[in-house]
Gaussian input, Z-matrix of N, CA and C with variables (Angstrom, degrees):
# hf/3-21g

backbone

0 1
 N
 C     1     B1
 C     2     B2     1     A1
 N     3     B3     2     A2     1     D1
 C     4     B4     3     A3     2     D2
 C     5     B5     4     A4     3     D3
 N     6     B6     5     A5     4     D4
 C     7     B7     6     A6     5     D5
 C     8     B8     7     A7     6     D6
 N     9     B9     8     A8     7     D7
 C    10    B10     9     A9     8     D8
 C    11    B11    10    A10     9     D9
 N    12    B12    11    A11    10    D10
 C    13    B13    12    A12    11    D11
 C    14    B14    13    A13    12    D12
 N    15    B15    14    A14    13    D13
 C    16    B16    15    A15    14    D14
 C    17    B17    16    A16    15    D15
 N    18    B18    17    A17    16    D16
 C    19    B19    18    A18    17    D17
 C    20    B20    19    A19    18    D18
 N    21    B21    20    A20    19    D19
 C    22    B22    21    A21    20    D20
 C    23    B23    22    A22    21    D21
 N    24    B24    23    A23    22    D22
 C    25    B25    24    A24    23    D23
 C    26    B26    25    A25    24    D24
 N    27    B27    26    A26    25    D25
 C    28    B28    27    A27    26    D26
 C    29    B29    28    A28    27    D27
 N    30    B30    29    A29    28    D28
 C    31    B31    30    A30    29    D29
 C    32    B32    31    A31    30    D30
 N    33    B33    32    A32    31    D31
 C    34    B34    33    A33    32    D32
 C    35    B35    34    A34    33    D33
 N    36    B36    35    A35    34    D34
 C    37    B37    36    A36    35    D35
 C    38    B38    37    A37    36    D36
 N    39    B39    38    A38    37    D37
 C    40    B40    39    A39    38    D38
 C    41    B41    40    A40    39    D39
 N    42    B42    41    A41    40    D40
 C    43    B43    42    A42    41    D41
 C    44    B44    43    A43    42    D42
 N    45    B45    44    A44    43    D43
 C    46    B46    45    A45    44    D44
 C    47    B47    46    A46    45    D45
 N    48    B48    47    A47    46    D46
 C    49    B49    48    A48    47    D47
 C    50    B50    49    A49    48    D48
 N    51    B51    50    A50    49    D49
 C    52    B52    51    A51    50    D50
 C    53    B53    52    A52    51    D51
 N    54    B54    53    A53    52    D52
 C    55    B55    54    A54    53    D53
 C    56    B56    55    A55    54    D54
 N    57    B57    56    A56    55    D55
 C    58    B58    57    A57    56    D56
 C    59    B59    58    A58    57    D57
 N    60    B60    59    A59    58    D58
 C    61    B61    60    A60    59    D59
 C    62    B62    61    A61    60    D60
 N    63    B63    62    A62    61    D61
 C    64    B64    63    A63    62    D62
 C    65    B65    64    A64    63    D63
 N    66    B66    65    A65    64    D64
 C    67    B67    66    A66    65    D65
 C    68    B68    67    A67    66    D66
 N    69    B69    68    A68    67    D67
 C    70    B70    69    A69    68    D68
 C    71    B71    70    A70    69    D69
 N    72    B72    71    A71    70    D70
 C    73    B73    72    A72    71    D71
 C    74    B74    73    A73    72    D72
 N    75    B75    74    A74    73    D73
 C    76    B76    75    A75    74    D74
 C    77    B77    76    A76    75    D75
 N    78    B78    77    A77    76    D76
 C    79    B79    78    A78    77    D77
 C    80    B80    79    A79    78    D78
 N    81    B81    80    A80    79    D79
 C    82    B82    81    A81    80    D80
 C    83    B83    82    A82    81    D81
 N    84    B84    83    A83    82    D82
 C    85    B85    84    A84    83    D83
 C    86    B86    85    A85    84    D84
 N    87    B87    86    A86    85    D85
 C    88    B88    87    A87    86    D86
 C    89    B89    88    A88    87    D87
 N    90    B90    89    A89    88    D88
 C    91    B91    90    A90    89    D89
 C    92    B92    91    A91    90    D90
 N    93    B93    92    A92    91    D91
 C    94    B94    93    A93    92    D92
 C    95    B95    94    A94    93    D93
 N    96    B96    95    A95    94    D94
 C    97    B97    96    A96    95    D95
 C    98    B98    97    A97    96    D96
 N    99    B99    98    A98    97    D97
 C   100   B100    99    A99    98    D98
 C   101   B101   100   A100    99    D99
 N   102   B102   101   A101   100   D100
 C   103   B103   102   A102   101   D101
 C   104   B104   103   A103   102   D102
 N   105   B105   104   A104   103   D103
 C   106   B106   105   A105   104   D104
 C   107   B107   106   A106   105   D105
 N   108   B108   107   A107   106   D106
 C   109   B109   108   A108   107   D107
 C   110   B110   109   A109   108   D108
 N   111   B111   110   A110   109   D109
 C   112   B112   111   A111   110   D110
 C   113   B113   112   A112   111   D111
 N   114   B114   113   A113   112   D112
 C   115   B115   114   A114   113   D113
 C   116   B116   115   A115   114   D114
 N   117   B117   116   A116   115   D115
 C   118   B118   117   A117   116   D116
 C   119   B119   118   A118   117   D117
 N   120   B120   119   A119   118   D118
 C   121   B121   120   A120   119   D119
 C   122   B122   121   A121   120   D120
 N   123   B123   122   A122   121   D121
 C   124   B124   123   A123   122   D122
 C   125   B125   124   A124   123   D123
 N   126   B126   125   A125   124   D124
 C   127   B127   126   A126   125   D125
 C   128   B128   127   A127   126   D126
 N   129   B129   128   A128   127   D127
 C   130   B130   129   A129   128   D128
 C   131   B131   130   A130   129   D129
 N   132   B132   131   A131   130   D130
 C   133   B133   132   A132   131   D131
 C   134   B134   133   A133   132   D132
 N   135   B135   134   A134   133   D133
 C   136   B136   135   A135   134   D134
 C   137   B137   136   A136   135   D135
 N   138   B138   137   A137   136   D136
 C   139   B139   138   A138   137   D137
 C   140   B140   139   A139   138   D138
 N   141   B141   140   A140   139   D139
 C   142   B142   141   A141   140   D140
 C   143   B143   142   A142   141   D141
 N   144   B144   143   A143   142   D142
 C   145   B145   144   A144   143   D143
 C   146   B146   145   A145   144   D144
 N   147   B147   146   A146   145   D145
 C   148   B148   147   A147   146   D146
 C   149   B149   148   A148   147   D147
 N   150   B150   149   A149   148   D148
 C   151   B151   150   A150   149   D149
 C   152   B152   151   A151   150   D150
 N   153   B153   152   A152   151   D151
 C   154   B154   153   A153   152   D152
 C   155   B155   154   A154   153   D153
 N   156   B156   155   A155   154   D154
 C   157   B157   156   A156   155   D155
 C   158   B158   157   A157   156   D156
 N   159   B159   158   A158   157   D157
 C   160   B160   159   A159   158   D158
 C   161   B161   160   A160   159   D159
 N   162   B162   161   A161   160   D160
 C   163   B163   162   A162   161   D161
 C   164   B164   163   A163   162   D162

   B1=1.3826
   B2=1.4501
   B3=1.4417
   B4=1.4939
   B5=1.6643
   B6=1.3482
   B7=1.4639
   B8=1.5219
   B9=1.2895
   B10=1.4864
   B11=1.5073
   B12=1.3674
   B13=1.4784
   B14=1.5983
   B15=1.3368
   B16=1.4891
   B17=1.5094
   B18=1.3621
   B19=1.5295
   B20=1.6073
   B21=1.2604
   B22=1.5947
   B23=1.4169
   B24=1.3698
   B25=1.5975
   B26=1.6369
   B27=1.3148
   B28=1.4143
   B29=1.4789
   B30=1.3003
   B31=1.5407
   B32=1.5662
   B33=1.3132
   B34=1.4751
   B35=1.5735
   B36=1.2995
   B37=1.4775
   B38=1.5647
   B39=1.3330
   B40=1.5018
   B41=1.6930
   B42=1.3280
   B43=1.6155
   B44=1.5069
   B45=1.2412
   B46=1.4412
   B47=1.6087
   B48=1.3291
   B49=1.4389
   B50=1.5448
   B51=1.2645
   B52=1.4680
   B53=1.5044
   B54=1.2993
   B55=1.4603
   B56=1.5826
   B57=1.4816
   B58=1.4417
   B59=1.4249
   B60=1.4272
   B61=1.4262
   B62=1.5608
   B63=1.2144
   B64=1.4258
   B65=1.5423
   B66=1.2722
   B67=1.4591
   B68=1.6113
   B69=1.1524
   B70=1.5155
   B71=1.5948
   B72=1.3101
   B73=1.4467
   B74=1.5216
   B75=1.2896
   B76=1.4049
   B77=1.5930
   B78=1.3480
   B79=1.5034
   B80=1.4573
   B81=1.3344
   B82=1.5554
   B83=1.5083
   B84=1.3338
   B85=1.5864
   B86=1.4926
   B87=1.3807
   B88=1.4483
   B89=1.5224
   B90=1.3988
   B91=1.6044
   B92=1.4462
   B93=1.3677
   B94=1.4466
   B95=1.6464
   B96=1.2187
   B97=1.4056
   B98=1.6382
   B99=1.2072
   B100=1.5112
   B101=1.6749
   B102=1.2188
   B103=1.6121
   B104=1.5319
   B105=1.1800
   B106=1.5155
   B107=1.4765
   B108=1.4077
   B109=1.4638
   B110=1.5619
   B111=1.2445
   B112=1.5203
   B113=1.5306
   B114=1.3147
   B115=1.5356
   B116=1.5035
   B117=1.3153
   B118=1.4058
   B119=1.6214
   B120=1.2921
   B121=1.4449
   B122=1.4356
   B123=1.4166
   B124=1.4873
   B125=1.6610
   B126=1.1895
   B127=1.4642
   B128=1.4543
   B129=1.3026
   B130=1.4643
   B131=1.5843
   B132=1.3937
   B133=1.4937
   B134=1.5581
   B135=1.2528
   B136=1.4321
   B137=1.5825
   B138=1.4105
   B139=1.4294
   B140=1.5113
   B141=1.3024
   B142=1.3654
   B143=1.4705
   B144=1.2915
   B145=1.4336
   B146=1.6158
   B147=1.1702
   B148=1.5453
   B149=1.5416
   B150=1.3609
   B151=1.4731
   B152=1.5807
   B153=1.2876
   B154=1.4824
   B155=1.4710
   B156=1.4228
   B157=1.2764
   B158=1.6405
   B159=1.3546
   B160=1.4605
   B161=1.5205
   B162=1.3331
   B163=1.5213
   B164=1.5092
   A1=113.77
   A2=114.74
   A3=124.49
   A4=107.09
   A5=110.01
   A6=112.85
   A7=113.10
   A8=114.72
   A9=121.96
   A10=108.37
   A11=118.27
   A12=120.12
   A13=105.19
   A14=118.39
   A15=121.21
   A16=113.63
   A17=110.87
   A18=118.36
   A19=105.41
   A20=115.16
   A21=115.89
   A22=110.18
   A23=114.53
   A24=118.47
   A25=106.48
   A26=116.85
   A27=117.20
   A28=109.20
   A29=116.96
   A30=118.20
   A31=112.30
   A32=114.11
   A33=118.56
   A34=107.75
   A35=115.83
   A36=122.13
   A37=115.39
   A38=106.05
   A39=112.08
   A40=112.65
   A41=107.79
   A42=118.86
   A43=109.31
   A44=116.35
   A45=120.69
   A46=110.81
   A47=115.19
   A48=118.06
   A49=108.97
   A50=131.08
   A51=117.86
   A52=114.92
   A53=119.58
   A54=122.36
   A55=113.22
   A56=110.14
   A57=117.20
   A58=114.13
   A59=119.63
   A60=127.35
   A61=109.58
   A62=113.88
   A63=119.23
   A64=112.15
   A65=114.62
   A66=126.79
   A67=107.19
   A68=117.25
   A69=117.99
   A70=108.04
   A71=117.28
   A72=122.15
   A73=107.38
   A74=113.92
   A75=119.91
   A76=109.22
   A77=116.82
   A78=121.20
   A79=111.29
   A80=118.94
   A81=121.66
   A82=105.59
   A83=118.82
   A84=117.21
   A85=108.33
   A86=119.13
   A87=117.68
   A88=112.74
   A89=113.48
   A90=117.73
   A91=106.00
   A92=123.75
   A93=116.88
   A94=112.88
   A95=119.25
   A96=119.37
   A97=113.82
   A98=113.38
   A99=112.01
   A100=104.19
   A101=115.02
   A102=116.98
   A103=106.21
   A104=121.69
   A105=119.51
   A106=113.33
   A107=114.11
   A108=114.05
   A109=113.68
   A110=112.72
   A111=128.11
   A112=112.32
   A113=111.62
   A114=112.63
   A115=113.77
   A116=118.46
   A117=121.53
   A118=107.64
   A119=120.30
   A120=126.26
   A121=114.87
   A122=114.74
   A123=121.11
   A124=100.22
   A125=119.19
   A126=120.23
   A127=108.57
   A128=116.69
   A129=122.57
   A130=109.45
   A131=113.44
   A132=119.12
   A133=108.87
   A134=118.92
   A135=118.48
   A136=109.84
   A137=120.21
   A138=120.60
   A139=110.03
   A140=118.41
   A141=121.62
   A142=116.51
   A143=118.59
   A144=125.66
   A145=106.03
   A146=119.02
   A147=123.68
   A148=112.82
   A149=112.14
   A150=115.35
   A151=110.59
   A152=114.94
   A153=118.82
   A154=113.19
   A155=119.97
   A156=123.86
   A157=115.75
   A158=110.66
   A159=117.04
   A160=112.33
   A161=117.68
   A162=117.86
   A163=108.86
   D1=-34.98
   D2=176.71
   D3=-48.63
   D4=-50.77
   D5=-169.24
   D6=-68.19
   D7=-33.73
   D8=178.83
   D9=-63.44
   D10=-44.66
   D11=-177.00
   D12=-71.80
   D13=-44.82
   D14=178.77
   D15=-53.27
   D16=-44.24
   D17=-176.20
   D18=-67.70
   D19=-44.08
   D20=179.00
   D21=-57.82
   D22=-47.80
   D23=-170.51
   D24=-71.89
   D25=-26.86
   D26=177.71
   D27=-74.07
   D28=-43.29
   D29=175.78
   D30=-62.04
   D31=-33.20
   D32=-178.08
   D33=-72.10
   D34=-32.45
   D35=179.25
   D36=-65.97
   D37=-21.05
   D38=-173.72
   D39=-86.28
   D40=-14.36
   D41=175.63
   D42=-64.59
   D43=144.27
   D44=172.56
   D45=-70.78
   D46=156.37
   D47=-171.42
   D48=-67.57
   D49=-35.08
   D50=175.04
   D51=-61.81
   D52=-34.53
   D53=173.75
   D54=-57.89
   D55=-52.25
   D56=173.44
   D57=-47.58
   D58=-48.47
   D59=-176.72
   D60=-62.93
   D61=-43.79
   D62=177.43
   D63=-56.60
   D64=-48.35
   D65=-177.55
   D66=-67.10
   D67=-36.14
   D68=-179.07
   D69=-76.09
   D70=-31.74
   D71=178.52
   D72=-66.55
   D73=-41.44
   D74=-174.58
   D75=-69.89
   D76=-41.46
   D77=176.60
   D78=-66.96
   D79=-33.32
   D80=174.28
   D81=-63.50
   D82=-53.50
   D83=-176.18
   D84=-54.63
   D85=-46.48
   D86=-175.31
   D87=-60.50
   D88=-46.91
   D89=-171.42
   D90=-73.39
   D91=-38.09
   D92=-172.42
   D93=-94.05
   D94=-30.41
   D95=-178.67
   D96=-102.11
   D97=-35.33
   D98=-175.56
   D99=-88.59
   D100=-48.07
   D101=-172.58
   D102=-95.09
   D103=-21.16
   D104=177.90
   D105=65.91
   D106=33.92
   D107=-172.51
   D108=-70.72
   D109=121.58
   D110=179.64
   D111=50.37
   D112=31.33
   D113=178.50
   D114=-58.34
   D115=-46.48
   D116=-176.18
   D117=-62.63
   D118=-42.54
   D119=-179.89
   D120=-60.66
   D121=-37.85
   D122=-176.55
   D123=-73.99
   D124=-43.90
   D125=-174.08
   D126=-62.67
   D127=-42.43
   D128=-177.26
   D129=-62.24
   D130=-47.53
   D131=-177.76
   D132=-66.38
   D133=-35.42
   D134=-179.50
   D135=-71.45
   D136=-32.74
   D137=174.32
   D138=-63.65
   D139=-44.63
   D140=178.70
   D141=-63.19
   D142=-40.32
   D143=-173.59
   D144=-80.68
   D145=-35.82
   D146=-175.96
   D147=-132.57
   D148=72.68
   D149=-172.85
   D150=-73.56
   D151=-19.12
   D152=178.69
   D153=-79.52
   D154=-10.12
   D155=-177.77
   D156=-100.66
   D157=9.54
   D158=-178.11
   D159=-62.91
   D160=136.56
   D161=-178.55
   D162=-77.46

């Protein structure tokens, strides 16, 4: 399992930065908007940390 992950990360490291940024933007979109991963927890933590910034 280690070699599979290591190989994937090595191949990922060979990509140019603009491609990595596009990939990270796509993953963010999927995790936040499509799957809604921890959306409520993040909003709650931000309200606790920055109470003056509440909309």
